[in-house]
RODO-2510 file (C-alpha; in nm, 4 decimals, decimal comma):
residues 569
     n   res          X          Y          Z
     1     m     0,0000     0,0000     0,0000
     2     t     0,1202     0,3527    -0,0753
     3     e     0,1673     0,5385     0,2492
     4     p     0,0221     0,8891     0,2749
     5     s     0,2774     1,1530     0,1896
     6     p     0,4016     1,3722     0,4754
     7     p     0,2401     1,7140     0,5132
     8     p     0,3909     1,9418     0,2428
     9     t     0,5338     2,2868     0,2907
    10     t     0,2361     2,5167     0,2871
    11     d     0,1611     2,7281    -0,0170
    12     r     0,1600     3,0331     0,2100
    13     t     0,5211     2,9681     0,3143
    14     r     0,6261     2,9239    -0,0473
    15     a     0,4508     3,2487    -0,1370
    16     w     0,6456     3,4393     0,1302
    17     i     0,9750     3,2880     0,0149
    18     a     0,9060     3,3727    -0,3506
    19     a     0,7927     3,7254    -0,2622
    20     g     1,1043     3,7767    -0,0497
    21     l     1,3333     3,6684    -0,3340
    22     a     1,1562     3,8996    -0,5793
    23     a     1,1769     4,1914    -0,3330
    24     l     1,5482     4,1253    -0,2760
    25     a     1,6217     4,1209    -0,6490
    26     l     1,4211     4,4385    -0,7087
    27     t     1,5877     4,6215    -0,4194
    28     m     1,9385     4,5286    -0,5293
    29     s     1,8676     4,6281    -0,8897
    30     l     1,7349     4,9669    -0,7799
    31     l     2,0415     5,0229    -0,5607
    32     v     2,2668     4,9364    -0,8534
    33     l     2,0853     5,1804    -1,0797
    34     l     2,0969     5,4574    -0,8178
    35     f     2,4460     5,4127    -0,6766
    36     g     2,6237     5,1518    -0,8865
    37     r     2,8178     5,1710    -1,2093
    38     y     2,9350     4,9599    -1,4961
    39     e     3,2613     4,7892    -1,4043
    40     p     3,5017     4,7070    -1,6922
    41     g     3,7279     4,5434    -1,4359
    42     l     4,0520     4,7403    -1,4558
    43     r     4,2292     4,9972    -1,2405
    44     l     4,4579     5,2698    -1,3747
    45     a     4,7438     5,4315    -1,1891
    46     v     4,9791     5,7220    -1,2547
    47     s     5,3279     5,6065    -1,3565
    48     g     5,5788     5,8780    -1,4318
    49     d     5,4339     6,1012    -1,6996
    50     g     5,1516     5,8671    -1,8018
    51     l     4,9018     5,6046    -1,6975
    52     v     4,9429     5,2285    -1,6665
    53     v     4,7008     4,9431    -1,5996
    54     a     4,7531     4,8670    -1,2317
    55     e     4,5028     4,5803    -1,1886
    56     v     4,2684     4,3633    -1,3960
    57     l     3,9878     4,1832    -1,2133
    58     p     3,9446     3,8141    -1,2995
    59     f     3,6498     3,7283    -1,5262
    60     s     3,5849     4,0970    -1,5967
    61     p     3,5264     4,2486    -1,9424
    62     a     3,8844     4,3797    -1,9390
    63     d     4,0156     4,0322    -1,8591
    64     r     3,8028     3,8950    -2,1410
    65     d     3,9479     4,1551    -2,3807
    66     g     4,3055     4,0573    -2,2951
    67     v     4,3989     4,3665    -2,0940
    68     r     4,6889     4,2914    -1,8593
    69     a     4,8477     4,4749    -1,5693
    70     g     5,1468     4,6905    -1,6695
    71     m     5,0131     4,8015    -2,0063
    72     r     5,0651     5,1698    -2,0927
    73     v     4,7693     5,3898    -2,1785
    74     i     4,8088     5,5532    -2,5189
    75     n     4,4658     5,7147    -2,5327
    76     i     4,1817     5,7314    -2,2806
    77     n     3,8375     5,8580    -2,3766
    78     d     3,9921     6,0358    -2,6803
    79     r     4,2530     6,2069    -2,4581
    80     q     4,5987     6,1274    -2,5990
    81     l     4,8723     6,0557    -2,3442
    82     i     5,1413     5,9098    -2,5714
    83     r     5,2009     6,0353    -2,9231
    84     i     5,2776     5,7527    -3,1601
    85     p     5,4816     5,8285    -3,4757
    86     q     5,2624     5,8630    -3,7806
    87     y     5,3539     5,8337    -4,1429
    88     s     5,2072     5,9943    -4,4497
    89     y     5,2232     5,7835    -4,7650
    90     t     5,2366     5,9339    -5,1159
    91     d     5,1327     5,7502    -5,4275
    92     p     5,4125     5,6314    -5,6659
    93     p     5,4784     5,8319    -5,9858
    94     p     5,2461     5,7580    -6,2777
    95     d     5,5330     5,6195    -6,4826
    96     q     5,6322     5,3808    -6,2012
    97     p     5,3062     5,2188    -6,0880
    98     d     5,4856     4,9243    -5,9251
    99     a     5,7063     5,1394    -5,7032
   100     s     5,6493     5,1409    -5,3255
   101     p     5,4673     5,4404    -5,1768
   102     t     5,6917     5,7025    -5,0222
   103     a     5,6572     5,7316    -4,6392
   104     t     5,7032     6,0669    -4,4689
   105     l     5,7363     6,0785    -4,0887
   106     i     5,4954     6,3078    -3,9063
   107     g     5,5775     6,4026    -3,5511
   108     p     5,8363     6,2351    -3,3263
   109     s     6,0357     5,9366    -3,4461
   110     q     5,9645     5,7378    -3,1249
   111     p     5,6591     5,7125    -2,8967
   112     t     5,6611     6,0241    -2,6853
   113     a     5,4566     6,1146    -2,3795
   114     v     5,2226     6,4078    -2,4215
   115     p     5,2888     6,6601    -2,1437
   116     t     5,0081     6,6203    -1,8928
   117     s     4,9879     6,7607    -1,5421
   118     a     4,9830     6,5287    -1,2451
   119     e     4,6404     6,6601    -1,1493
   120     d     4,5001     6,5739    -1,4938
   121     l     4,6534     6,2283    -1,4777
   122     l     4,4906     6,1625    -1,1420
   123     q     4,1522     6,2721    -1,2765
   124     l     4,1914     6,0530    -1,5837
   125     a     4,2927     5,7545    -1,3691
   126     s     3,9677     5,7772    -1,1726
   127     a     3,7445     5,8741    -1,4641
   128     r     3,4841     5,6486    -1,6223
   129     i     3,6442     5,4431    -1,8966
   130     d     3,4671     5,4391    -2,2315
   131     r     3,7601     5,3747    -2,4637
   132     l     4,1245     5,2841    -2,4179
   133     d     4,4195     5,2482    -2,6551
   134     l     4,6895     5,0344    -2,4949
   135     a     5,0393     4,9022    -2,5607
   136     t     5,2852     4,6966    -2,3608
   137     p     5,6130     4,8619    -2,2452
   138     d     5,8120     4,6302    -2,4728
   139     e     5,6044     4,7318    -2,7731
   140     l     5,6748     5,0984    -2,7018
   141     a     6,0449     5,0435    -2,6344
   142     n     6,0940     4,8380    -2,9513
   143     w     5,8742     5,0459    -3,1730
   144     s     5,9541     5,0566    -3,5449
   145     q     5,7884     5,1671    -3,8620
   146     e     5,6584     4,8147    -3,9147
   147     s     5,5234     4,7858    -3,5580
   148     n     5,1577     4,7495    -3,4903
   149     c     5,1878     4,8225    -3,1241
   150     c     4,8595     4,9718    -3,0194
   151     w     4,5136     4,8266    -2,9878
   152     g     4,1940     4,9594    -2,8424
   153     v     3,9113     4,8387    -2,6189
   154     f     3,5665     4,9883    -2,6005
   155     y     3,3238     4,9592    -2,3094
   156     p     2,9675     5,0658    -2,3951
   157     g     2,8453     4,9091    -2,0733
   158     y     2,7200     5,2345    -1,9259
   159     s     2,4546     5,2527    -2,1937
   160     a     2,3858     4,8822    -2,1362
   161     l     2,3271     4,9569    -1,7671
   162     s     2,0760     5,2263    -1,8508
   163     q     1,9077     4,9940    -2,0990
   164     a     1,8891     4,7220    -1,8336
   165     s     1,6805     4,9570    -1,6218
   166     l     1,4090     4,9141    -1,8855
   167     a     1,3774     4,5497    -1,7813
   168     l     1,2408     4,6448    -1,4405
   169     l     0,9104     4,7749    -1,5777
   170     p     0,8081     4,4537    -1,7612
   171     g     0,9505     4,2543    -1,4699
   172     l     0,7296     4,4393    -1,2222
   173     a     0,4329     4,4070    -1,4578
   174     i     0,4782     4,0299    -1,4796
   175     l     0,5168     4,0063    -1,1012
   176     l     0,2226     4,2226    -0,9932
   177     l    -0,0184     4,1501    -1,2763
   178     g     0,0743     3,7825    -1,2647
   179     i    -0,0083     3,7581    -0,8947
   180     w    -0,3396     3,9411    -0,9487
   181     f    -0,4293     3,7351    -1,2571
   182     l    -0,3565     3,3991    -1,0971
   183     d    -0,4780     3,4768    -0,7457
   184     t    -0,8186     3,5867    -0,8732
   185     g    -0,8627     3,2557    -1,0543
   186     r    -0,8432     3,4024    -1,4047
   187     g    -0,5515     3,1727    -1,4836
   188     g    -0,7299     2,8651    -1,3497
   189     e    -0,8309     2,7360    -1,0089
   190     s    -0,5320     2,5015    -0,9882
   191     l    -0,2900     2,7973    -1,0080
   192     r    -0,4493     3,0156    -0,7391
   193     p    -0,2486     2,8642    -0,4498
   194     i     0,0798     2,9111    -0,6392
   195     a     0,0155     3,2583    -0,7798
   196     v     0,3119     3,4257    -0,6063
   197     p     0,5740     3,1548    -0,6834
   198     a     0,4623     3,1370    -1,0476
   199     a     0,4722     3,5147    -1,0963
   200     a     0,8055     3,5512    -0,9143
   201     a     0,9694     3,2770    -1,1227
   202     a     0,8560     3,4420    -1,4473
   203     a     0,9595     3,7927    -1,3362
   204     m     1,2979     3,7137    -1,1777
   205     p     1,5043     3,6910    -1,5025
   206     l     1,3984     4,0491    -1,5795
   207     l     1,4329     4,1853    -1,2259
   208     v     1,8028     4,0858    -1,2110
   209     q     1,9006     4,2383    -1,5469
   210     p     2,0593     4,5502    -1,3882
   211     l     2,2809     4,3234    -1,1752
   212     r     2,4066     4,1485    -1,4881
   213     a     2,4545     4,4765    -1,6710
   214     t     2,7127     4,5994    -1,4187
   215     a     2,9561     4,3367    -1,5575
   216     m     3,0778     4,2804    -1,2007
   217     p     3,1426     3,9040    -1,1651
   218     d     3,0044     3,8756    -0,8125
   219     l     2,6819     4,0591    -0,8998
   220     a     2,6419     3,8629    -1,2234
   221     i     2,6818     3,5353    -1,0321
   222     l     2,4362     3,6593    -0,7675
   223     a     2,1844     3,7379    -1,0430
   224     g     2,2142     3,3820    -1,1689
   225     l     2,1770     3,2328    -0,8223
   226     l     1,8698     3,4477    -0,7498
   227     t     1,7158     3,3232    -1,0727
   228     v     1,7793     2,9638    -0,9679
   229     a     1,6373     3,0277    -0,6196
   230     a     1,3198     3,1846    -0,7637
   231     m     1,2457     2,8667    -0,9598
   232     i     1,2550     2,6370    -0,6556
   233     p     0,9304     2,7461    -0,4755
   234     l     0,7335     2,7087    -0,7984
   235     a     0,8988     2,3753    -0,8740
   236     h     0,8160     2,2342    -0,5293
   237     a     0,4574     2,3601    -0,5545
   238     l     0,4184     2,1810    -0,8875
   239     a     0,5865     1,8664    -0,7522
   240     e     0,3356     1,8467    -0,4672
   241     r     0,0586     1,8336    -0,7254
   242     i     0,1947     1,5138    -0,8794
   243     e    -0,0473     1,2342    -0,8067
   244     t     0,1719     0,9473    -0,6812
   245     a     0,4283     0,9529    -0,4025
   246     r     0,6915     0,7789    -0,6141
   247     d     0,6635     1,0356    -0,8924
   248     r     0,6730     1,3173    -0,6371
   249     q     0,9963     1,1794    -0,4959
   250     l     1,1515     1,1512    -0,8429
   251     a     1,0460     1,5068    -0,9236
   252     t     1,1957     1,6345    -0,5964
   253     i     1,5260     1,4637    -0,6766
   254     a     1,5171     1,6141    -1,0264
   255     i     1,4551     1,9614    -0,8799
   256     a     1,7577     1,9268    -0,6502
   257     l     1,9869     1,8065    -0,9314
   258     l     1,8700     2,0729    -1,1762
   259     s     1,9097     2,3432    -0,9110
   260     v     2,2716     2,2408    -0,8554
   261     i     2,3367     2,2269    -1,2301
   262     g     2,1636     2,5640    -1,2736
   263     a     2,3788     2,7235    -1,0022
   264     i     2,6943     2,5821    -1,1608
   265     s     2,5866     2,7056    -1,5041
   266     a     2,5238     3,0542    -1,3620
   267     i     2,8819     3,0594    -1,2333
   268     l     3,0244     2,9141    -1,5552
   269     l     2,8451     3,1781    -1,7586
   270     v     3,0551     3,4419    -1,5805
   271     t     3,3852     3,2537    -1,5493
   272     s     3,3785     3,1426    -1,9136
   273     y     3,3013     3,4950    -2,0393
   274     g     2,9546     3,4061    -2,1665
   275     e     3,0395     3,1288    -2,4106
   276     s     2,7364     3,0211    -2,6115
   277     g     2,7511     2,6640    -2,4777
   278     d     2,7354     2,7862    -2,1184
   279     m     2,4482     3,0204    -2,2038
   280     a     2,2541     2,7263    -2,3472
   281     l     2,3335     2,5193    -2,0371
   282     r     2,2113     2,7994    -1,8117
   283     w     1,8898     2,8387    -2,0082
   284     a     1,8161     2,4658    -2,0200
   285     s     1,9095     2,3768    -1,6624
   286     i     1,7433     2,6717    -1,4862
   287     g     1,4347     2,6624    -1,7065
   288     a     1,3966     2,2884    -1,6473
   289     i     1,3728     2,3313    -1,2669
   290     p     0,9970     2,4144    -1,2782
   291     l     0,9383     2,2592    -1,6211
   292     v     1,0073     1,8987    -1,5154
   293     p     0,7635     1,8908    -1,2184
   294     g     0,5129     2,0946    -1,4203
   295     i     0,5039     1,8327    -1,6948
   296     a     0,5041     1,5518    -1,4382
   297     a     0,2050     1,7080    -1,2613
   298     a     0,0247     1,7556    -1,5915
   299     l     0,0742     1,4063    -1,7316
   300     p    -0,0731     1,0821    -1,5882
   301     l     0,2685     0,9178    -1,5488
   302     n     0,1171     0,6188    -1,3706
   303     l    -0,1548     0,4767    -1,5913
   304     g    -0,2718     0,2014    -1,3569
   305     g    -0,6175     0,1642    -1,2139
   306     l    -0,9049     0,4030    -1,2563
   307     r    -0,7018     0,7178    -1,2400
   308     a    -0,6194     0,7310    -1,6113
   309     a    -0,9572     0,5990    -1,7169
   310     g    -1,1464     0,8512    -1,5062
   311     r    -0,9776     1,1664    -1,6255
   312     s    -1,2301     1,4275    -1,7234
   313     s    -1,2142     1,7563    -1,9058
   314     r    -1,1600     1,9283    -1,5713
   315     n    -0,8493     1,7180    -1,5124
   316     l    -0,7255     1,7974    -1,8616
   317     l    -0,7750     2,1680    -1,7967
   318     r    -0,5816     2,1407    -1,4703
   319     s    -0,3008     1,9566    -1,6498
   320     t    -0,2789     2,2319    -1,9101
   321     e    -0,2589     2,5005    -1,6415
   322     l     0,0201     2,3224    -1,4520
   323     a     0,2199     2,2581    -1,7698
   324     l     0,1969     2,6242    -1,8735
   325     a     0,3041     2,7404    -1,5267
   326     g     0,6097     2,5163    -1,5441
   327     a     0,7053     2,6256    -1,8959
   328     t     0,6662     3,0036    -1,8578
   329     p     1,0019     3,0677    -1,6765
   330     l     1,1812     2,8939    -1,9646
   331     f     1,0709     3,1746    -2,1965
   332     a     1,1353     3,4426    -1,9359
   333     i     1,5027     3,3390    -1,9145
   334     l     1,5351     3,3899    -2,2917
   335     t     1,4221     3,7526    -2,2565
   336     n     1,7672     3,9128    -2,2318
   337     d     1,7689     4,2050    -2,4759
   338     t     1,5873     4,5350    -2,5123
   339     p     1,3028     4,6099    -2,5239
   340     y     1,2763     4,3076    -2,2897
   341     l     0,9523     4,1867    -2,4398
   342     w     1,0467     3,8913    -2,6547
   343     p     1,0114     3,5974    -2,6304
   344     i     0,8105     3,6177    -2,3055
   345     a     0,5537     3,8460    -2,4719
   346     g     0,5218     3,6013    -2,7607
   347     w     0,4676     3,3186    -2,5140
   348     f     0,1927     3,5109    -2,3320
   349     a     0,0306     3,5963    -2,6651
   350     a     0,0343     3,2280    -2,7647
   351     i    -0,1254     3,1347    -2,4308
   352     a    -0,3944     3,4001    -2,4796
   353     i    -0,4760     3,2795    -2,8305
   354     a    -0,4810     2,9157    -2,7228
   355     g    -0,6959     3,0049    -2,4228
   356     r    -0,9425     3,1920    -2,6419
   357     y    -1,0011     2,9046    -2,8810
   358     t    -0,9244     2,5926    -2,6752
   359     v    -0,8900     2,6422    -2,2995
   360     r    -1,2012     2,8556    -2,2489
   361     p    -1,4317     2,6171    -2,4374
   362     l    -1,2749     2,3344    -2,2386
   363     a    -1,3310     2,5252    -1,9150
   364     r    -1,6971     2,5765    -2,0023
   365     l    -1,7284     2,2063    -2,0782
   366     a    -1,5607     2,1192    -1,7474
   367     t    -1,7884     2,3553    -1,5560
   368     r    -2,0965     2,2096    -1,7209
   369     a    -1,9803     1,8541    -1,6495
   370     q    -1,8991     1,9404    -1,2879
   371     l    -2,2387     2,1018    -1,2399
   372     q    -2,4153     1,7993    -1,3833
   373     r    -2,2133     1,5667    -1,1632
   374     d    -2,2864     1,7707    -0,8507
   375     l    -2,6552     1,7724    -0,9361
   376     v    -2,6532     1,3940    -0,9729
   377     v    -2,4770     1,3505    -0,6379
   378     a    -2,7099     1,5982    -0,4660
   379     a    -3,0149     1,4304    -0,6178
   380     t    -2,8890     1,0899    -0,5032
   381     e    -2,8408     1,2080    -0,1453
   382     a    -3,1786     1,3821    -0,1493
   383     e    -3,3440     1,0631    -0,2701
   384     r    -3,1676     0,8639     0,0014
   385     a    -3,2956     1,1065     0,2633
   386     r    -3,6509     1,0908     0,1210
   387     v    -3,6548     0,7113     0,1177
   388     a    -3,5188     0,7008     0,4742
   389     a    -3,7858     0,9460     0,5906
   390     d    -4,0608     0,7445     0,4195
   391     i    -3,9405     0,4226     0,5789
   392     h    -3,9095     0,5807     0,9234
   393     d    -4,2347     0,7751     0,9205
   394     d    -4,4508     0,5207     0,7413
   395     a    -4,3407     0,1566     0,7188
   396     l    -4,1394     0,1501     1,0406
   397     q    -4,4168     0,3122     1,2472
   398     e    -4,6774     0,0711     1,1126
   399     l    -4,4451    -0,2226     1,1744
   400     t    -4,3983    -0,1106     1,5359
   401     l    -4,7758    -0,1044     1,5836
   402     l    -4,8002    -0,4475     1,4242
   403     v    -4,5418    -0,5881     1,6702
   404     r    -4,7449    -0,4553     1,9645
   405     r    -5,0648    -0,6121     1,8341
   406     l    -4,8899    -0,9449     1,7856
   407     e    -4,7562    -0,9300     2,1404
   408     t    -5,1071    -0,8457     2,2702
   409     a    -5,2486    -1,1376     2,0743
   410     g    -4,9869    -1,3702     2,2273
   411     d    -4,8031    -1,4392     1,8980
   412     a    -4,4477    -1,4206     2,0365
   413     e    -4,2899    -1,5728     1,7243
   414     g    -4,4561    -1,3232     1,4910
   415     a    -4,3668    -1,0336     1,7213
   416     e    -4,0000    -1,1418     1,7228
   417     m    -3,9952    -1,1587     1,3425
   418     g    -4,1464    -0,8117     1,3315
   419     r    -3,8809    -0,6714     1,5657
   420     t    -3,6063    -0,8284     1,3498
   421     i    -3,7502    -0,6658     1,0383
   422     a    -3,7828    -0,3340     1,2228
   423     d    -3,4172    -0,3521     1,3291
   424     r    -3,3162    -0,4103     0,9688
   425     l    -3,5243    -0,1172     0,8522
   426     r    -3,3674     0,1068     1,1175
   427     a    -3,0222    -0,0024     0,9977
   428     i    -3,1226     0,0797     0,6414
   429     c    -3,2446     0,4218     0,7536
   430     g    -2,9178     0,4826     0,9327
   431     d    -2,7290     0,3790     0,6215
   432     l    -2,9310     0,6179     0,4095
   433     r    -2,9364     0,9186     0,6437
   434     l    -2,6017     0,8650     0,8275
   435     p    -2,6804     1,0541     1,1499
   436     i    -2,3576     0,9195     1,3039
   437     l    -2,1616     1,0805     1,0195
   438     d    -2,3250     1,4190     1,0784
   439     d    -2,2864     1,4074     1,4558
   440     l    -1,9497     1,2361     1,5171
   441     g    -1,7617     1,2431     1,1877
   442     v    -1,6359     0,9939     0,9336
   443     g    -1,4056     0,8095     1,1783
   444     p    -1,6856     0,6817     1,4074
   445     a    -1,9040     0,6266     1,1006
   446     l    -1,6370     0,3944     0,9576
   447     d    -1,6295     0,2085     1,2918
   448     w    -2,0032     0,1499     1,2590
   449     l    -1,9688     0,0479     0,8931
   450     v    -1,6853    -0,1979     0,9626
   451     l    -1,8871    -0,3667     1,2408
   452     r    -2,1789    -0,4124     1,0008
   453     i    -1,9585    -0,5424     0,7174
   454     e    -1,7727    -0,7857     0,9442
   455     r    -2,0956    -0,9786     1,0085
   456     l    -2,1321    -1,0309     0,6331
   457     a    -1,7663    -1,0880     0,5414
   458     g    -1,7202    -1,4108     0,7344
   459     g    -1,3749    -1,3061     0,8469
   460     e    -1,1645    -1,0242     0,9858
   461     v    -1,2472    -0,6665     0,8848
   462     r    -1,0133    -0,4254     1,0626
   463     l    -1,0142    -0,0480     1,0861
   464     e    -0,6994     0,1555     1,1550
   465     r    -0,7746     0,5222     1,1975
   466     v    -0,5981     0,8399     1,3006
   467     d    -0,8494     1,1183     1,3625
   468     g    -0,7269     1,4754     1,3454
   469     t    -0,9151     1,7747     1,2152
   470     r    -1,2521     1,6818     1,0677
   471     p    -1,2776     1,7469     0,6927
   472     p    -1,5732     1,9442     0,5534
   473     a    -1,9109     1,7710     0,5530
   474     d    -1,9127     1,7030     0,1781
   475     v    -1,5662     1,5475     0,1998
   476     e    -1,6702     1,3245     0,4908
   477     l    -1,9756     1,2112     0,2983
   478     a    -1,7683     1,1299    -0,0119
   479     i    -1,5103     0,9369     0,1951
   480     f    -1,7835     0,7340     0,3647
   481     r    -1,9629     0,6521     0,0388
   482     v    -1,6360     0,5403    -0,1237
   483     a    -1,5594     0,3212     0,1788
   484     q    -1,9128     0,1820     0,1678
   485     e    -1,8836     0,0875    -0,1997
   486     a    -1,5302    -0,0471    -0,1667
   487     l    -1,6210    -0,2666     0,1334
   488     a    -1,9284    -0,3996    -0,0463
   489     n    -1,7055    -0,4954    -0,3423
   490     a    -1,4476    -0,6491    -0,1087
   491     v    -1,7128    -0,8702     0,0504
   492     k    -1,8647    -0,9636    -0,2852
   493     h    -1,5525    -1,0151    -0,4980
   494     g    -1,2675    -1,0464    -0,2464
   495     r    -1,2109    -1,2256     0,0803
   496     p    -1,0911    -1,1474     0,4336
   497     p    -0,8835    -1,0172     0,5906
   498     i    -1,0017    -0,6709     0,4865
   499     v    -0,8071    -0,3728     0,6209
   500     v    -0,9482    -0,0199     0,6224
   501     r    -0,7105     0,2678     0,6984
   502     y    -0,8299     0,6239     0,7552
   503     r    -0,6102     0,9226     0,8401
   504     a    -0,7192     1,2856     0,8873
   505     t    -0,4759     1,5738     0,9417
   506     d    -0,4772     1,9496     0,9062
   507     s    -0,3563     1,9172     0,5464
   508     g    -0,6054     1,6558     0,4257
   509     a    -0,7484     1,3070     0,4613
   510     s    -0,6745     0,9660     0,3127
   511     l    -0,8621     0,6370     0,2967
   512     s    -0,7493     0,2919     0,1806
   513     i    -0,9194    -0,0474     0,1677
   514     d    -0,7251    -0,3688     0,0978
   515     d    -0,8608    -0,7215     0,0677
   516     a    -0,7032    -1,0630     0,0074
   517     g    -0,9140    -1,1674    -0,2908
   518     p    -0,8023    -1,2363    -0,6485
   519     g    -0,7869    -0,8643    -0,7297
   520     i    -0,9606    -0,6304    -0,9715
   521     a    -0,9071    -0,6729    -1,3454
   522     a    -0,6579    -0,4355    -1,5081
   523     d    -0,9207    -0,2985    -1,7497
   524     a    -1,2001    -0,2697    -1,4930
   525     g    -1,1891     0,1082    -1,4942
   526     a    -1,2034     0,1397    -1,8721
   527     t    -1,4883    -0,1097    -1,9064
   528     a    -1,6835    -0,0151    -1,5938
   529     e    -1,9643     0,1711    -1,7663
   530     k    -1,9926    -0,0758    -2,0529
   531     g    -1,9999    -0,3696    -1,8125
   532     g    -2,2542    -0,2106    -1,5827
   533     h    -2,0107    -0,1702    -1,2901
   534     f    -2,1604     0,1557    -1,1745
   535     g    -2,0082     0,1233    -0,8281
   536     l    -1,6633     0,2003    -0,9688
   537     l    -1,8003     0,4965    -1,1596
   538     n    -1,9803     0,6178    -0,8481
   539     m    -1,6565     0,6101    -0,6465
   540     q    -1,4755     0,8029    -0,9188
   541     q    -1,7601     1,0546    -0,9301
   542     r    -1,7446     1,1039    -0,5543
   543     a    -1,3686     1,1613    -0,5688
   544     e    -1,3955     1,4149    -0,8495
   545     q    -1,6648     1,6053    -0,6649
   546     i    -1,4318     1,6870    -0,3753
   547     g    -1,1153     1,7213    -0,5881
   548     a    -0,9545     1,4033    -0,4542
   549     i    -0,7435     1,1314    -0,6164
   550     l    -0,8924     0,7829    -0,6430
   551     d    -0,6591     0,4927    -0,7166
   552     i    -0,7961     0,1396    -0,7659
   553     r    -0,5658    -0,1423    -0,8680
   554     r    -0,4643    -0,5032    -0,8112
   555     w    -0,1724    -0,5985    -0,5893
   556     p     0,0867    -0,8108    -0,7790
   557     a     0,0360    -1,0954    -0,5297
   558     g    -0,3430    -1,0661    -0,5416
   559     g    -0,5972    -0,8491    -0,3685
   560     t    -0,7560    -0,5158    -0,4544
   561     h    -0,6249    -0,1827    -0,3284
   562     v    -0,8564     0,1197    -0,3172
   563     a    -0,7047     0,4511    -0,2106
   564     l    -0,8635     0,7958    -0,1833
   565     e    -0,6529     1,1011    -0,1020
   566     w    -0,7919     1,4504    -0,0444
   567     r    -0,5889     1,7630     0,0307
   568     r    -0,7218     2,0747     0,1931
   569     r    -0,6968     2,3798    -0,0327
***
């Protein structure tokens, strides 16, 4: 038997964690925009009558460009510090087209420092660097006409930092509008409890863009780690919506592995200077953190029993919602360039179009089917109550009078038969109206049911129960009716011992019934309606009404296992 899963981390806790991560990313990005700067990763110092590169930070843009400590500054931000000899070349005479051009020296014959005051040099050393022309000391000392000693680097990162500020507006829009859209149920009922984690995961890649734009390795790595962290609450929320415990465990392991790989890829993206392979690894590994549990929650990975056969349009709609929630961050991570709208905007547009022509009609169909199902269940319970009232107020009262008359007439045998029939009718009334269920709850009601079934089973029928918080009345009724039908099937088609397990906690309730019979057929769920097995369909209908999972299957060694699991929303 599959043991009930331990109580999950509450959706409220996940929402606070996701909101805290989003607030941290937004705060740091605003601080960077207000007080930070683009960091090319080099430090200049005054050396004699010029400037030299004093330090190059590892993994910085300057390190990527090949700038090394000790290089001399030829030109900084179009301010020349060392004059390099220039030559003017004249064309050869018309009558000698194959002759070499004539070179005429302009300026000094060797690299010469341009006179600059010490105060100006200090200002230039601390100034923002947009463009540098550099040369090594050896290149300057061994300069010749054929030398190609100088090369330049250009850092447009300051404009990139200002452009990155444009990412905050769509990031905030995705965060705030996403929370409102999902929390109000417009994105689907299954996504309401995970509105904050889903919105934060989609918004985080945009909220950390200013951190990346600084080009500072530590901030760029932090941006990657924040993106990874924002995926984890959503991923765990989706994993908890996977139907079987085994699949939930596999999804949790996958989340942990992908989170580690995503963190490593975020570091490699900085330390490898943004190689395309590392960018693809970052996109795939971080995006897969919520995608894998989202797909696992959407698909019926375990096709056994009635669960696959009983899927309705409502279940399909829920699967679509969970899959879309898991896939959205994958497109958000791709949104790296101005105007920071594509491809996330294209993804939202595709969802809107698909929702208009497929999801909404499906939702209407699911609502109609759910309404019809609820009406059938309500009508059934109303009819049970009416029949019980008729028996109690009419037949049972008349039978009681008949027993008294028989006793008065001295017919003891007839009176005893009448009392036996009256007791049976009272039991039937109790079965139909369930006063013990209303007054004491489903646990005591199962005690009563097991005692009744044990007289018919001809063997052991055992109840193991852990009563905590009582579920809502409709959930208790559904649990009892499923137990009633399952025990009737166990007596009819199985054999003792029959074990009933019921557990109620603050997070939900679970029920299981196991017998030692030959076991249910593998295709019983698919052929239930055609074969007239309406008890199986009734159990599935009860489970769907309360949003629970019903699992009916055969044990490999024989025996039928019926499990119902309901979680409090």
